[in-house]
C-alpha positions as semicolon CSV with decimal commas, in nm:
position;residue;x (nm);y (nm);z (nm)
1;M;2,589;-1,668;-0,933
2;S;2,313;-1,515;-0,721
3;K;2,369;-1,243;-0,466
4;T;2,206;-1,246;-0,125
5;L;2,000;-0,963;0,019
6;N;1,985;-1,000;0,396
7;I;1,650;-0,884;0,533
8;G;1,590;-0,740;0,878
9;M;1,216;-0,742;0,955
10;I;1,077;-0,506;1,219
11;G;0,735;-0,627;1,329
12;Y;0,557;-0,961;1,313
13;G;0,190;-0,882;1,254
14;F;-0,024;-0,931;0,946
15;M;0,203;-0,729;0,717
16;G;0,513;-0,894;0,861
17;R;0,366;-1,227;0,753
18;T;0,269;-1,116;0,404
19;H;0,612;-0,964;0,341
20;S;0,795;-1,267;0,482
21;N;0,592;-1,493;0,255
22;G;0,695;-1,277;-0,040
23;Y;1,063;-1,300;0,046
24;N;1,042;-1,677;0,094
25;R;0,857;-1,756;-0,227
26;V;0,998;-1,508;-0,476
27;P;1,300;-1,728;-0,569
28;N;1,059;-2,005;-0,673
29;F;0,862;-1,786;-0,912
30;F;1,133;-1,540;-1,021
31;P;1,444;-1,763;-1,036
32;E;1,610;-1,540;-1,295
33;L;1,663;-1,257;-1,047
34;E;2,020;-1,179;-0,953
35;Y;1,940;-1,117;-0,586
36;K;1,793;-1,371;-0,344
37;P;1,635;-1,258;-0,015
38;V;1,764;-1,416;0,304
39;L;1,556;-1,377;0,621
40;K;1,845;-1,281;0,844
41;A;1,673;-1,132;1,151
42;A;1,331;-1,044;1,289
43;C;1,283;-0,772;1,546
44;A;1,009;-0,689;1,798
45;R;0,970;-0,628;2,171
46;N;0,783;-0,945;2,268
47;K;1,062;-1,202;2,262
48;E;0,844;-1,511;2,297
49;A;0,601;-1,412;2,021
50;L;0,889;-1,292;1,807
51;Q;1,071;-1,624;1,834
52;E;0,757;-1,808;1,728
53;F;0,724;-1,577;1,427
54;A;1,091;-1,620;1,338
55;D;1,068;-2,000;1,361
56;T;0,751;-2,009;1,151
57;W;0,887;-1,799;0,867
58;G;1,253;-1,904;0,878
59;Y;1,439;-1,605;1,022
60;E;1,790;-1,696;1,131
61;S;1,795;-1,477;1,442
62;I;1,597;-1,226;1,646
63;E;1,651;-0,884;1,803
64;T;1,431;-0,713;2,061
65;D;1,573;-0,364;1,997
66;W;1,547;-0,223;1,645
67;R;1,848;0,000;1,706
68;E;2,060;-0,309;1,760
69;L;1,925;-0,453;1,436
70;L;2,046;-0,145;1,247
71;K;2,395;-0,185;1,393
72;R;2,438;-0,528;1,238
73;D;2,669;-0,550;0,938
74;D;2,486;-0,857;0,810
75;I;2,163;-0,665;0,744
76;D;2,131;-0,515;0,396
77;A;1,766;-0,409;0,393
78;V;1,521;-0,320;0,668
79;D;1,150;-0,390;0,632
80;I;0,940;-0,163;0,856
81;C;0,608;-0,330;0,949
82;V;0,510;-0,140;1,264
83;P;0,244;0,118;1,355
84;N;0,260;0,442;1,157
85;N;0,400;0,658;1,437
86;L;0,721;0,452;1,434
87;H;0,790;0,470;1,059
88;G;0,972;0,802;1,061
89;E;1,226;0,743;1,336
90;M;1,308;0,393;1,216
91;A;1,337;0,484;0,849
92;I;1,559;0,786;0,912
93;A;1,787;0,582;1,139
94;A;1,799;0,299;0,884
95;A;1,897;0,542;0,609
96;E;2,170;0,690;0,826
97;A;2,295;0,334;0,887
98;G;2,314;0,280;0,511
99;K;2,035;0,021;0,497
100;M;1,791;-0,019;0,210
101;I;1,435;0,035;0,330
102;L;1,101;-0,123;0,250
103;C;0,835;0,060;0,452
104;E;0,468;-0,018;0,510
105;K;0,211;0,242;0,410
106;P;0,124;0,516;0,474
107;L;0,472;0,662;0,461
108;A;0,443;0,880;0,770
109;M;0,215;1,048;1,021
110;D;0,207;1,367;0,814
111;V;0,382;1,549;0,531
112;A;0,643;1,713;0,754
113;E;0,761;1,378;0,886
114;G;0,742;1,223;0,540
115;Q;0,962;1,496;0,397
116;K;1,228;1,420;0,657
117;M;1,216;1,055;0,556
118;V;1,253;1,143;0,188
119;D;1,544;1,374;0,268
120;A;1,712;1,098;0,469
121;V;1,697;0,829;0,201
122;E;1,802;1,071;-0,070
123;K;2,096;1,197;0,134
124;A;2,205;0,841;0,211
125;G;2,144;0,721;-0,144
126;V;1,975;0,400;-0,027
127;A;1,719;0,205;-0,225
128;N;1,368;0,249;-0,088
129;T;1,008;0,155;-0,158
130;V;0,668;0,171;0,013
131;W;0,433;-0,127;0,019
132;Y;0,140;-0,005;-0,189
133;N;0,096;-0,360;-0,313
134;Y;-0,225;-0,314;-0,516
135;R;-0,016;-0,170;-0,800
136;R;0,124;-0,521;-0,844
137;I;-0,204;-0,702;-0,900
138;P;-0,186;-0,800;-1,269
139;A;-0,527;-0,653;-1,360
140;V;-0,434;-0,319;-1,204
141;T;-0,101;-0,315;-1,385
142;L;-0,283;-0,396;-1,709
143;A;-0,513;-0,100;-1,645
144;K;-0,201;0,117;-1,619
145;Q;-0,075;-0,014;-1,952
146;I;-0,408;0,050;-2,125
147;I;-0,429;0,405;-1,988
148;D;-0,069;0,482;-2,084
149;S;-0,136;0,354;-2,437
150;G;-0,392;0,631;-2,484
151;K;-0,679;0,394;-2,563
152;L;-0,914;0,568;-2,322
153;G;-0,836;0,911;-2,465
154;Q;-0,892;1,211;-2,242
155;I;-0,984;1,104;-1,890
156;F;-1,297;1,264;-1,743
157;H;-1,369;1,077;-1,420
158;Y;-1,193;0,863;-1,159
159;R;-1,388;0,711;-0,871
160;A;-1,281;0,467;-0,603
161;N;-1,399;0,326;-0,273
162;F;-1,262;0,104;0,003
163;L;-1,526;-0,028;0,241
164;Q;-1,497;-0,233;0,560
165;D;-1,720;-0,300;0,862
166;W;-1,496;-0,425;1,142
167;T;-1,524;-0,128;1,383
168;I;-1,901;-0,084;1,398
169;N;-1,920;-0,231;1,751
170;A;-1,857;0,041;2,009
171;D;-1,698;-0,222;2,236
172;V;-1,398;-0,260;2,002
173;P;-1,108;-0,099;2,191
174;Q;-0,850;0,143;2,057
175;G;-0,474;0,105;2,097
176;G;-0,265;-0,200;2,167
177;A;-0,126;-0,461;1,932
178;G;-0,452;-0,558;1,765
179;T;-0,638;-0,228;1,737
180;W;-0,367;0,037;1,710
181;R;-0,531;0,154;1,385
182;L;-0,811;0,303;1,597
183;D;-0,568;0,506;1,808
184;S;-0,475;0,839;1,649
185;A;-0,150;0,853;1,847
186;A;-0,030;0,538;1,669
187;A;-0,210;0,560;1,336
188;G;-0,228;0,934;1,273
189;S;-0,562;0,900;1,099
190;G;-0,830;0,640;1,043
191;V;-0,961;0,528;0,706
192;T;-0,782;0,813;0,529
193;G;-0,433;0,684;0,601
194;D;-0,524;0,317;0,623
195;L;-0,760;0,262;0,329
196;L;-0,790;0,575;0,118
197;A;-0,411;0,594;0,099
198;H;-0,425;0,278;-0,114
199;C;-0,692;0,430;-0,338
200;I;-0,497;0,755;-0,369
201;D;-0,168;0,584;-0,454
202;T;-0,336;0,378;-0,725
203;A;-0,517;0,684;-0,860
204;I;-0,201;0,894;-0,884
205;W;-0,019;0,604;-1,051
206;L;-0,298;0,553;-1,305
207;N;-0,428;0,905;-1,358
208;G;-0,162;1,151;-1,247
209;S;-0,136;1,411;-0,974
210;I;-0,425;1,539;-0,763
211;S;-0,450;1,919;-0,748
212;N;-0,707;1,996;-0,479
213;V;-0,965;1,825;-0,258
214;S;-1,287;1,884;-0,068
215;A;-1,367;1,629;0,200
216;M;-1,603;1,529;0,477
217;T;-1,505;1,298;0,760
218;E;-1,696;1,144;1,049
219;T;-1,615;0,964;1,372
220;F;-1,924;0,762;1,463
221;V;-1,803;0,627;1,797
222;K;-1,671;0,921;1,995
223;E;-1,511;0,731;2,285
224;R;-1,348;0,390;2,315
225;V;-1,167;0,204;2,591
226;H;-0,792;0,197;2,538
227;A;-0,671;-0,162;2,516
228;E;-0,357;-0,100;2,722
229;T;-0,478;0,140;2,994
230;G;-0,841;0,028;3,027
231;E;-0,946;0,392;3,031
232;K;-1,218;0,534;2,809
233;Q;-1,069;0,800;2,581
234;A;-1,185;1,023;2,299
235;V;-1,145;0,870;1,953
236;G;-0,926;1,084;1,727
237;I;-0,941;0,891;1,401
238;D;-1,187;0,918;1,113
239;D;-1,426;0,623;1,081
240;A;-1,544;0,740;0,740
241;C;-1,424;0,981;0,473
242;A;-1,549;1,093;0,135
243;F;-1,383;1,350;-0,087
244;L;-1,402;1,517;-0,423
245;C;-1,090;1,616;-0,612
246;R;-0,951;1,756;-0,934
247;F;-0,660;1,588;-1,107
248;G;-0,385;1,771;-1,287
249;N;-0,514;1,636;-1,619
250;G;-0,850;1,807;-1,564
251;S;-1,046;1,498;-1,465
252;L;-1,271;1,482;-1,159
253;G;-1,232;1,234;-0,876
254;L;-1,471;1,087;-0,620
255;F;-1,338;0,876;-0,330
256;E;-1,510;0,709;-0,036
257;S;-1,388;0,494;0,250
258;T;-1,546;0,370;0,568
259;R;-1,521;0,100;0,831
260;Y;-1,899;0,125;0,881
261;A;-2,028;-0,044;0,564
262;R;-2,200;-0,351;0,706
263;G;-2,137;-0,655;0,490
264;H;-1,806;-0,540;0,345
265;K;-1,473;-0,675;0,468
266;A;-1,244;-0,532;0,202
267;L;-1,438;-0,392;-0,093
268;Y;-1,190;-0,192;-0,299
269;T;-1,302;-0,078;-0,644
270;F;-1,208;0,186;-0,897
271;E;-1,355;0,304;-1,227
272;I;-1,203;0,533;-1,488
273;N;-1,411;0,701;-1,761
274;G;-1,238;0,838;-2,069
275;E;-1,325;0,985;-2,406
276;H;-1,296;0,654;-2,591
277;G;-1,351;0,397;-2,319
278;S;-1,372;0,303;-1,954
279;L;-1,211;0,062;-1,709
280;K;-1,327;-0,077;-1,376
281;W;-1,180;-0,318;-1,123
282;D;-1,291;-0,491;-0,802
283;L;-1,056;-0,644;-0,545
284;H;-1,312;-0,917;-0,474
285;D;-1,268;-1,037;-0,834
286;L;-0,910;-0,921;-0,863
287;H;-0,822;-1,096;-1,189
288;R;-1,110;-0,939;-1,381
289;L;-1,056;-0,604;-1,552
290;D;-1,378;-0,472;-1,707
291;Y;-1,322;-0,270;-2,025
292;F;-1,561;-0,070;-2,243
293;E;-1,448;0,053;-2,585
294;Y;-1,674;0,294;-2,770
295;A;-1,511;0,210;-3,105
296;D;-1,664;-0,139;-3,098
297;E;-1,940;-0,213;-3,348
298;A;-2,263;-0,062;-3,215
299;A;-2,464;-0,384;-3,229
300;T;-2,220;-0,566;-3,001
301;R;-2,080;-0,274;-2,806
302;G;-2,068;-0,333;-2,430
303;W;-1,854;-0,403;-2,129
304;R;-1,612;-0,692;-2,170
305;S;-1,452;-0,880;-1,881
306;I;-1,082;-0,952;-1,932
307;H;-0,956;-1,247;-1,731
308;V;-0,601;-1,132;-1,662
309;T;-0,423;-1,467;-1,640
310;D;-0,239;-1,511;-1,971
311;N;0,117;-1,627;-1,912
312;G;0,242;-1,578;-2,267
313;G;0,362;-1,226;-2,203
314;E;0,032;-1,051;-2,275
315;H;-0,058;-0,996;-1,910
316;P;0,170;-0,846;-1,644
317;Y;0,352;-1,085;-1,410
318;M;0,154;-1,394;-1,517
319;D;0,440;-1,551;-1,711
320;H;0,597;-1,627;-1,372
321;Y;0,305;-1,834;-1,245
322;W;0,064;-2,097;-1,377
323;V;-0,094;-2,180;-1,712
324;P;-0,349;-1,942;-1,872
325;G;-0,681;-1,929;-1,689
326;L;-0,541;-2,013;-1,346
327;Q;-0,537;-1,725;-1,101
328;I;-0,291;-1,594;-0,848
329;G;-0,410;-1,414;-0,535
330;Y;-0,363;-1,134;-0,285
331;E;-0,039;-1,279;-0,150
332;H;0,123;-1,267;-0,493
333;S;0,099;-0,887;-0,507
334;F;0,368;-0,889;-0,238
335;L;0,578;-1,144;-0,427
336;N;0,556;-0,918;-0,731
337;Q;0,669;-0,616;-0,530
338;V;0,962;-0,808;-0,382
339;A;1,055;-0,918;-0,734
340;D;1,035;-0,561;-0,863
341;F;1,250;-0,436;-0,576
342;L;1,514;-0,704;-0,639
343;K;1,509;-0,626;-1,011
344;S;1,560;-0,258;-0,935
345;L;1,883;-0,346;-0,755
346;E;2,005;-0,501;-1,080
347;T;1,902;-0,216;-1,305
348;G;1,958;0,079;-1,075
349;E;1,607;0,207;-1,150
350;P;1,394;0,308;-0,850
351;C;1,123;0,068;-0,737
352;G;0,803;0,269;-0,718
353;P;0,639;0,386;-0,516
354;T;0,954;0,530;-0,362
355;F;0,946;0,742;-0,047
356;A;0,921;1,047;-0,273
357;D;0,624;0,895;-0,458
358;A;0,453;0,802;-0,131
359;L;0,504;1,157;-0,005
360;E;0,268;1,273;-0,281
361;T;0,002;1,039;-0,145
362;Q;0,074;1,174;0,204
363;K;0,016;1,528;0,078
364;V;-0,326;1,430;-0,052
365;C;-0,413;1,256;0,276
366;D;-0,312;1,564;0,477
367;A;-0,519;1,789;0,251
368;V;-0,819;1,555;0,284
369;L;-0,798;1,558;0,664
370;A;-0,762;1,937;0,671
371;S;-1,065;1,973;0,446
372;G;-1,260;1,730;0,661
373;N;-1,192;1,958;0,958
374;D;-1,295;2,289;0,802
375;G;-1,513;2,190;0,507
376;G;-1,318;2,392;0,252
377;W;-1,127;2,315;-0,064
378;H;-0,757;2,253;-0,002
379;D;-0,475;2,256;-0,253
380;V;-0,240;1,959;-0,245
């Protein structure tokens, strides 16, 4: 007999929708799981918009005060899908209320706040995870399996980028519901916390810890009108960031992110070069994992493109979906993370990245921003 996991969702924006879709659909694709999510309550300040969201996605009730949501005995897990500056207070209060927590990335505004969040969930002993969903794309998970098998040998290089172009227009405001990511008071940082955090989490997961960094950052538009006040204010976030790093395993890293790459909406790629082979992946072709193996016969040696769709157990997650050759998409990375979280409740194993894991990414982000300010190398 299945057990229910009552979800309290805080926030109703883009991430609120993707997470809600994951909760709704996971029982269809992972019916063997012991726990079944129930959308018990959604919470936000705008009651009218919140009710529309709740009706669309099937939430049983609404709350306009997140503190009231945490008081409810019928809420088992809280999903935090709000601007970054609200993560810490909500997560700590949820832990103290004994709720499981699924928190959007990045974990916190900075390392100090993130450490308090880690301390809170560990003291309370509540299950927790952070939504770095790209780990759950089957091709990325396969890359992890190949690396862990030792097939690449010693790793020499890791490079990644995440490119967008949506803020090039100086008339785009900062602040408010739609553009809070451009407001440093709400977001903490720009592309470093929003985009590079994804790249960093994946890199640490695939290639191990990052030891030190040297970065440069740039804010191309220095002032923007605030969406809520109508006043022109200085922009405090980074529009672009590039950094070098050394990993604990001795390999070198090169990372770049910008919202000023005209023609790119969400270009996320990574490449790993090892002693015996290399891997590369592109979000725009998310089911293709390119693999080069030096041991291949010289006459036919070259990059091969692995279509990661086999559902016979050879490829991660795909046995839960369609027949071989048919793809799943971006939305399914969230289904896979929901499934992993529910499975972790059965096994008692943590569902990574936990708050503690995400704190390591936060440490790298903080070091990158500090280096961007002074131009020096910073230890993580």
